[in-house]
C-alpha positions as semicolon CSV with decimal commas, in nm:
position;residue;x (nm);y (nm);z (nm)
1;P;-1,464;1,106;-0,995
2;G;-1,557;0,745;-1,019
3;C;-1,435;0,403;-0,929
4;S;-1,234;0,297;-1,235
5;K;-0,896;0,373;-1,073
6;N;-0,985;0,183;-0,756
7;L;-1,125;-0,109;-0,953
8;T;-0,816;-0,127;-1,172
9;L;-0,585;-0,113;-0,873
10;S;-0,787;-0,381;-0,694
11;L;-0,762;-0,612;-0,994
12;I;-0,386;-0,560;-1,023
13;I;-0,328;-0,616;-0,651
14;T;-0,543;-0,930;-0,655
15;A;-0,349;-1,064;-0,953
16;L;-0,014;-0,997;-0,784
17;T;-0,111;-1,132;-0,444
18;D;-0,332;-1,432;-0,518
19;S;-0,259;-1,529;-0,875
20;T;-0,171;-1,877;-0,990
21;A;-0,154;-1,760;-1,351
22;P;0,162;-1,901;-1,513
23;Q;0,248;-1,559;-1,657
24;L;0,275;-1,412;-1,305
25;T;0,431;-1,693;-1,102
26;H;0,787;-1,566;-1,161
27;L;0,699;-1,233;-0,996
28;P;0,728;-1,182;-0,620
29;R;0,402;-1,152;-0,427
30;V;0,288;-0,806;-0,328
31;S;0,222;-0,727;0,037
32;V;-0,011;-0,427;0,049
33;Q;-0,046;-0,190;0,344
34;P;-0,329;0,055;0,264
35;Y;-0,377;0,403;0,406
36;Q;-0,687;0,616;0,352
37;G;-0,585;0,982;0,339
38;S;-0,813;1,247;0,484
39;R;-0,806;1,607;0,600
40;Q;-0,738;1,468;0,949
41;S;-0,426;1,278;0,838
42;T;-0,114;1,324;1,049
43;S;0,256;1,269;0,988
44;A;0,256;1,009;1,268
45;A;-0,023;0,810;1,102
46;I;0,159;0,809;0,768
47;L;0,484;0,699;0,934
48;Q;0,294;0,426;1,118
49;V;0,153;0,279;0,798
50;F;0,505;0,259;0,652
51;A;0,627;0,091;0,972
52;L;0,342;-0,163;0,954
53;G;0,423;-0,234;0,590
54;S;0,789;-0,285;0,674
55;E;0,707;-0,518;0,965
56;R;0,476;-0,726;0,746
57;H;0,739;-0,747;0,473
58;L;1,008;-0,864;0,717
59;R;0,771;-1,121;0,869
60;L;0,693;-1,266;0,525
61;Q;1,062;-1,276;0,433
62;R;1,141;-1,468;0,754
63;L;0,880;-1,721;0,646
64;G;1,074;-1,763;0,322
65;R;0,822;-1,587;0,101
66;R;0,945;-1,379;-0,189
67;C;0,753;-1,054;-0,169
68;V;0,754;-0,681;-0,233
69;A;0,604;-0,434;0,013
70;L;0,361;-0,174;-0,119
71;V;0,216;0,113;0,082
72;L;-0,101;0,227;-0,092
73;L;-0,186;0,589;-0,017
74;D;-0,547;0,640;-0,125
75;E;-0,695;0,991;-0,149
76;V;-0,356;1,144;-0,073
77;G;-0,486;1,477;-0,208
78;L;-0,709;1,505;0,098
79;A;-0,410;1,454;0,328
80;E;-0,238;1,737;0,141
81;Q;-0,512;1,970;0,268
82;S;-0,454;1,864;0,629
83;R;-0,316;2,109;0,884
84;G;0,050;2,049;0,954
85;N;0,133;1,920;0,605
86;P;0,157;1,549;0,699
87;L;0,293;1,455;0,357
88;K;0,626;1,614;0,445
89;V;0,734;1,280;0,592
90;L;0,729;1,126;0,245
């Protein structure tokens, strides 16, 4: 337990979404759609977050932006404990 994984991921995402560093300018921007897993997670909610990520990605592409979509499933272990096994949609 701790926050080092979340901090590291936040720093990486910030670098890939907002960076003007010359070393990263050749990379496409990252469009992040987060999802917080819990014991109340459902298959429908997980599918919805992927749909939202896809819609955002398409919208950015239509604007001419070079980007990569990323769905961030946080605390996915808690969703694994949910009734109905919502992770089966993955």
